[in-house]
C-alpha positions, 0 to 999 in steps of 0.5 A: 140750162142743165146741158150747160152745167153738164158740159161745164162739169165734164170740162172741169173734170177733164182738166182736173184729170189731165193735171193729175196725169203726170205722163202728159208733162213735158218732163214725164215721170220715170223710175229705175229699180234694182236689187243689189247682190247684198239684197238691198233694193234701190230705186230712183223716182224722177221726172225726165226732161229732154234736152231739145237742142238745149245745152246743159249748163247754159240753157238748161240745168244743171248750172255750175254752183247751183243746187239742182233737183237732179230731175224735173218737177217734184224732187227726185226720190232715192229710196233704199230698203235697208241700211247701205253705204254710199261711196263708203258713207252710211245711209240708213234705209228710207226715202230721200230727196236727191240733189246735186251741186255741180261745181267746176271739177267735182260735184256733190250729191245730196241726200235730203230727208225731206223727200215729199216735195216740189224739186226747187225747194232745196234751200227751204229744207237744206237743214235736212241734208243727211248725206253728201258725197263728192263725185267726178263728172265724166263724158258719157260714151254716147249722148242721152236726149232724155235724163236717165238713171241706171242702177246695176247689181253692183250698186253703181247709180249713174245719171246720164244726160247729153254727154254727161255721166255722174255716178256713185256707188251703193254697198 
């Protein structure tokens, strides 16, 4: 009887560990971090979905008119080490959940104060939106199979996925 209990315990432990190992997810965790010229440190922590032959806006998010978690799994986290301006609007130092509302001609980037949550719970906490900025989506120079964020030293934060590019400026 004891070997059976040991076997069950090992199976249970390995299952729990596998569930905690986020790198094994279909959309694994990714992050990018940069120190700007003004000394502010910006980081984006997100889960990185892949297109896998799907079409953005048809088979996979973002969908026009629907708030998107700007990644997969948990909410995408945007963090700044000191007070900054995003496209000229003030954003205090701290962590924020990053969401995007794609519309036909322009998109809204949303910084929400409730950052520690599952990514599809936007409506539940939309009253905690702190900042919204409008951006224009563009065609990227090359196609990105995996969702990728970049940050340059001048504060340009860009989301790249498929032939899509969306960016905003942090100063």
